[in-house]
C-alpha positions in Angstrom: -35.8 17.7 21.8 -33.3 16.9 24.3 -31.2 13.8 23.4 -29.8 10.4 26.0 -27.7 7.8 25.3 -28.1 4.4 27.7 -25.1 2.4 26.7 -25.4 -1.2 28.2 -22.3 -3.9 28.6 -22.8 -7.5 29.1 -25.5 -10.0 29.1 -28.8 -9.8 27.7 -30.5 -8.9 31.6 -28.4 -5.9 31.2 -29.7 -5.1 27.5 -33.3 -5.5 29.1 -33.0 -3.4 31.6 -31.2 -0.9 30.0 -34.3 -0.6 27.3 -36.2 -0.2 30.3 -34.3 2.8 31.7 -34.6 4.3 27.7 -38.7 3.6 27.9 -38.5 5.6 31.0 -36.5 8.4 29.4 -38.6 8.6 27.0 -42.0 9.5 29.1 -39.6 12.4 30.5 -39.8 13.6 27.0 -35.9 12.2 26.0 -35.3 11.4 22.5 -32.9 8.5 22.6 -30.2 5.5 21.7 -28.6 2.7 22.5 -25.2 3.4 20.8 -22.8 5.6 21.5 -23.4 9.4 19.9 -24.0 13.0 21.0 -26.6 13.8 24.0 -27.1 15.6 26.5 -27.5 13.1 29.0 -25.2 9.6 29.4 -26.4 7.0 31.0 -23.8 3.5 31.3 -24.9 0.2 32.3 -21.7 -1.5 33.6 -20.5 -5.1 33.6 -18.5 -6.8 35.8 -18.7 -10.6 34.7 -14.7 -10.1 34.0 -11.9 -8.3 34.7 -11.8 -7.4 31.3 -15.8 -6.1 31.3 -14.5 -3.5 34.6 -11.8 -1.9 32.3 -14.1 -1.9 28.8 -16.7 -0.6 31.5 -14.6 2.2 32.8 -13.3 3.0 29.6 -16.7 3.6 28.2 -17.4 6.8 30.2 -14.2 8.3 27.9 -15.8 6.8 24.5 -19.1 8.3 25.6 -18.4 11.5 26.4 -16.3 12.2 23.5 -19.1 13.5 21.8 -20.1 15.9 24.2 -17.3 16.8 27.0 -20.3 19.1 29.0 -22.3 16.1 29.5 -23.7 14.9 33.0 -23.1 10.7 32.8 -24.8 8.3 35.0 -22.9 5.1 35.8 -24.9 2.0 37.1 -25.1 -2.0 37.2 -22.5 -4.6 38.0 -19.2 -2.8 38.1 -20.2 0.0 39.6 -21.6 -2.4 42.0 -18.0 -4.2 42.4 -16.0 -1.0 42.7 -18.1 2.5 43.1 -15.0 4.2 43.7 -13.2 3.5 40.4 -16.2 5.8 38.8 -17.0 8.7 40.9 -13.4 10.6 40.5 -13.8 9.9 36.4 -14.4 13.5 34.5 -18.1 13.8 33.5 -19.3 11.1 36.4 -21.7 13.1 37.8 -23.8 10.3 39.9 -22.9 6.4 40.7 -25.3 3.2 41.6 -25.4 0.0 42.0 -27.4 -3.0 40.4 -30.5 -1.9 42.6 -33.0 0.3 41.8 -31.8 1.7 38.4 -35.3 2.9 37.7 -34.8 4.9 40.8 -31.4 5.9 40.1 -32.3 7.1 36.6 -35.1 9.4 38.1 -32.9 11.1 40.9 -30.4 11.7 38.4 -33.2 13.4 36.1 -34.3 15.5 38.6 -30.8 16.5 39.7 -29.9 17.8 36.0 -31.5 21.0 36.2 -30.4 21.7 39.6 -26.5 20.9 38.3 -25.8 19.5 41.9 -26.3 15.4 41.9 -27.4 13.0 44.9 -24.1 11.0 45.8 -25.4 7.7 46.2 -23.4 5.3 48.7 -26.6 2.8 49.2 -25.4 -0.2 47.5 -27.1 -2.7 49.3 -28.2 -5.7 47.3 -32.2 -6.1 46.6 -33.8 -9.4 48.1 -37.0 -9.3 46.1 -37.4 -9.1 42.5 -37.7 -5.0 41.4 -40.6 -5.9 39.0 -40.5 -1.7 37.7 -38.5 -2.7 34.5 -40.2 -1.8 31.4 -38.8 -2.4 28.6 -39.5 0.0 25.1 -41.5 -2.2 22.2 -38.9 -3.4 19.6 -40.5 -5.0 16.2 -38.1 -8.0 16.3 -37.4 -10.3 19.2 -38.2 -9.6 22.7 -36.3 -10.4 25.6 -38.8 -10.7 28.8 -36.4 -10.3 32.4 -37.9 -13.0 34.8 -35.2 -14.0 37.3 -32.3 -12.1 38.7 -29.4 -13.1 41.0 -27.7 -16.4 41.7 -27.3 -18.9 44.6 -24.7 -21.0 42.5 -21.3 -19.0 43.9 -19.5 -20.7 41.3 -15.8 -20.7 42.5 -14.5 -17.9 39.5 -17.4 -15.8 39.3 -18.3 -12.9 41.2 -22.4 -12.1 40.0 -23.7 -13.6 43.2 -22.0 -10.7 45.4 -22.9 -7.8 42.5 -26.1 -9.1 41.6 -27.6 -10.6 44.9 -29.5 -13.8 46.4 -31.6 -15.5 43.4 -35.3 -13.8 43.0 -38.3 -14.3 40.4 -40.9 -12.4 38.8 -44.6 -13.5 39.5 -46.2 -15.8 36.5 -48.9 -13.3 36.1 -46.3 -10.6 35.3 -44.1 -12.4 32.9 -47.6 -13.6 31.0 -49.0 -9.9 31.2 -45.3 -8.4 29.4 -45.4 -11.6 27.0 -49.0 -10.5 25.8 -47.9 -6.8 25.0 -44.4 -8.2 23.6 -46.8 -10.4 21.2 -48.3 -7.0 19.7 -45.1 -5.7 18.0 -42.9 -9.1 17.5 -43.0 -12.1 16.9 -40.8 -13.7 19.4 -39.4 -13.2 22.9 -36.6 -14.8 24.9 -36.9 -15.3 29.0 -33.9 -13.9 30.3 -32.3 -13.5 33.7 -29.1 -14.2 35.8 -30.1 -17.9 36.0 -33.2 -18.7 34.4 -32.7 -22.6 35.6 -33.4 -21.4 39.4 -36.9 -19.2 38.5 -39.2 -19.8 41.8 -42.1 -17.8 42.2 -44.2 -19.3 45.7 -44.6 -22.9 45.3 -44.0 -22.0 41.2 -41.1 -23.3 38.8 -39.7 -22.5 35.4 -41.8 -25.4 33.9 -44.7 -24.2 35.1 -44.0 -20.7 33.9 -43.2 -22.6 30.7 -47.1 -23.6 30.8 -48.3 -20.7 31.9 -47.3 -19.2 28.5 -48.5 -21.8 26.1 -50.9 -19.4 24.4 -49.3 -16.1 24.0 -49.2 -16.3 20.3 -45.3 -15.7 19.8 -42.2 -18.3 18.9 -41.0 -18.7 22.7 -37.0 -19.1 23.8 -35.0 -19.4 27.1 -31.8 -18.2 27.6 -29.1 -20.3 29.3 -29.7 -23.0 31.5 -28.4 -25.3 34.3 -28.1 -29.1 32.8 -30.1 -29.6 36.3 -33.1 -28.4 35.2 -33.7 -30.5 32.9 -36.4 -33.5 32.5 -38.7 -35.4 30.8 -41.4 -33.1 32.1 -39.6 -29.9 31.0 -39.0 -30.9 27.4 -43.0 -31.8 27.5 -43.7 -28.3 28.3 -41.2 -26.8 26.1 -42.9 -28.6 23.5 -46.4 -28.2 24.5 -45.9 -24.6 24.7 -44.0 -23.4 21.2 -40.6 -22.9 22.8 -37.9 -23.5 20.4 -35.3 -26.2 20.1 -32.1 -24.1 21.0 -30.9 -24.9 24.9 -27.7 -23.0 25.6 -26.7 -25.8 27.8 -23.7 -24.5 30.5 -21.0 -26.7 30.4 -17.6 -24.6 31.5 -15.6 -28.0 31.7 -15.9 -31.4 30.4 -14.0 -32.3 33.3 -15.1 -34.2 36.3 -12.0 -32.9 38.5 -12.1 -29.5 37.5 -16.3 -29.0 37.7 -15.4 -30.1 41.7 -12.8 -27.2 41.9 -15.5 -24.7 40.1 -18.2 -25.5 42.3 -20.4 -26.6 39.5 -22.7 -29.5 40.8 -22.8 -32.1 38.3 -20.4 -34.1 36.2 -19.4 -34.7 32.7 -21.9 -37.9 32.3 -24.8 -36.4 34.3 -24.4 -33.4 31.6 -24.4 -35.7 28.6 -27.5 -37.3 29.9 -29.3 -34.6 29.9 -28.2 -33.8 26.3 -29.1 -37.0 24.8 -32.7 -36.4 26.5 -32.7 -33.5 24.9 -32.2 -35.2 22.2 -34.7 -37.4 22.2 -37.4 -35.1 22.7 -36.3 -32.3 19.8 -33.8 -34.6 17.5 -32.2 -31.6 15.4 -31.8 -29.2 18.9 -29.3 -27.1 18.5 -27.1 -27.3 22.4 -24.8 -24.3 22.3 -22.8 -24.1 25.8 -20.1 -22.2 27.2 -16.4 -23.6 28.0 -13.8 -21.9 30.4 -10.0 -22.7 28.5 -7.3 -22.8 31.4 -9.4 -22.5 35.2 -6.6 -23.0 37.8 -5.0 -26.1 38.2 -6.2 -27.8 34.9 -4.2 -30.7 33.5 -3.6 -31.1 29.8 -5.3 -34.4 30.7 -8.3 -32.4 31.8 -8.5 -30.0 28.8 -8.5 -33.4 26.6 -11.1 -34.6 28.6 -13.1 -31.3 28.0 -12.5 -31.5 24.2 -14.1 -35.1 24.2 -17.2 -34.4 26.4 -17.7 -31.9 23.7 -17.5 -33.9 21.1 -19.6 -36.1 22.7 -22.1 -33.6 23.3 -22.4 -32.9 19.5 -22.5 -29.0 20.5 -24.1 -26.7 17.4 -21.4 -24.3 19.1 -19.3 -23.9 21.8 -18.7 -20.1 23.7 -14.9 -20.2 24.9 -13.6 -18.0 27.2 -10.1 -18.2 28.6 -9.7 -18.4 32.4 -10.2 -14.7 33.8 -9.1 -14.0 37.7 -11.8 -12.2 39.4 -10.5 -10.8 43.0 -12.5 -12.2 45.9 -13.4 -15.2 44.6 -12.0 -19.1 45.5 -10.5 -19.8 42.0 -8.1 -16.7 42.6 -6.7 -18.4 45.3 -5.7 -21.5 43.1 -2.4 -22.4 40.9 -3.1 -20.3 38.2 -2.8 -21.9 34.4 0.1 -19.3 32.4 -2.1 -17.2 30.2 -0.6 -18.2 27.4 -1.5 -22.0 28.2 -4.8 -20.6 28.7 -5.1 -19.2 25.4 -3.5 -22.7 23.5 -6.5 -24.7 25.1 -8.7 -21.9 24.3 -8.0 -21.5 20.7 -8.5 -25.7 20.7 -11.7 -25.5 22.0 -12.7 -22.2 19.1 -11.3 -25.0 16.5 -13.1 -28.0 17.9 -16.5 -25.8 18.4 -15.9 -24.7 14.8 -15.6 -27.9 13.2 -19.1 -29.1 15.3 -20.9 -26.1 14.6 -19.9 -26.9 10.3 -21.0 -30.3 11.1 -24.6 -29.0 12.6 -25.3 -27.2 10.0 -24.5 -30.1 7.4 -27.6 -32.3 9.1 -29.7 -29.6 8.6 -29.4 -28.9 5.0 -32.0 -30.2 2.7 -34.5 -29.3 5.9 -37.9 -27.1 6.0 -37.8 -24.6 9.0 -39.7 -21.8 10.4 -37.0 -18.9 9.9 -38.0 -15.4 11.5 -36.5 -12.8 9.2 -34.6 -9.8 11.8 -32.5 -7.8 9.5 -30.8 -7.2 6.0 -27.7 -9.0 4.6 -26.2 -8.8 1.1 -29.5 -8.1 -0.5 -31.2 -11.3 1.5 -33.1 -11.3 5.0 -31.0 -12.9 8.0 -32.8 -14.7 10.5 -33.2 -17.6 12.9 -34.5 -20.9 12.6 -36.3 -22.1 15.7 -32.8 -24.1 16.4 -30.9 -21.4 16.6 -29.5 -21.7 12.8 -28.7 -18.2 11.1 -30.6 -18.1 7.9 -30.0 -15.7 5.0 -33.6 -15.8 2.7 -35.8 -13.8 0.3 -38.5 -13.3 3.1 -39.2 -9.5 4.1 -37.8 -8.3 7.6 -40.0 -8.9 10.0 -41.9 -11.6 8.2 -41.8 -15.5 9.8 -42.1 -17.8 7.2 -41.4 -21.5 6.2 -37.7 -21.8 4.3 -36.1 -24.8 2.7 -32.0 -24.6 3.8 -30.2 -25.4 0.8 -26.7 -24.6 1.1 -23.7 -22.9 3.0 -23.9 -19.4 3.2 -21.5 -17.0 5.2 -21.7 -17.8 8.9 -25.0 -19.6 8.1 -27.2 -21.4 5.7 -29.1 -20.3 2.6 -32.8 -21.2 2.5 -35.7 -20.5 -0.5 -39.3 -20.1 0.3 -41.6 -22.3 0.1 
């Protein structure tokens, strides 16, 4: 049986699309993997969220083909959309495509392999409608379900709207159908997209989708959210539909002046009010976030203001990113902070995030939580509570059960069966 490797970089949406490509190749009779290794065919699903992601995507061509110097490579995704010329002349790259029509591109690529002559795709037009032809292979642990693509926010530091296109969403019926199928193999699903908060299909919004998933017999999560979507109706719908008390609520900066230059449409106080509303509905919720350190023109006072906002939010975790210039964005034209200063501020945010994470874990000691065991480590299963604490317990892989959290352990908490 011929082998194929489908290697995806970047976000969960890319990972989902990579698994859908694996599903397509499996139907064609290929033995597939999503990890680098020997293969007859390589498909590289690239990322362009930062300049470093572009660089890693290009390096991945060499990383993959070192296992088989004769294998053809299909490059697709955001980095290829951003600049296909960077890939066309790389050794082994037989075809380059963008973010649209990934399954169609894979079918074309595979049909050309026997000919030894590959189509030159020059059509990199961004999709305007949701492409509902992605069906990932089943997994035995958590299952991701893509519900939305594209973004209309146009944050001043981000290229994604130009690479993924405008916001577009999948029908509720299609999402519920896939969710019920995933529920046959998994005990948890995660709704993902480029901007899930902007889910809208006809007159339906994200809160309607949440309600529609109420009877799907699995635990449910949402991926990254914008704070504007959070209100009492939204939180009540999550509670009644079995959604987890974990909210990855994008902040990016805790300084109002920086938020304005980022083109983020909320203030720090507005954000904090949304966080307090979450805690009023879910007292033990994990609120996690992303923060950018050293955004152009950010002063030391701005940085300290952001640190204070993070403390007041009592984040369970902070994902910190030193600012990275992206050619073609508004922020790239602003006065840049020296990279050494970006690194220093990032270090301070990371240290604060570690302190807040430790406090969050301590707050949960002694509680009984539902844990889904997914992998094994040091003789114990490793899984997550509904509020996204990594829990080490005697549960068997694939089991979901009640665990009492008894002590700190590695990067989470150890628990005992109830």
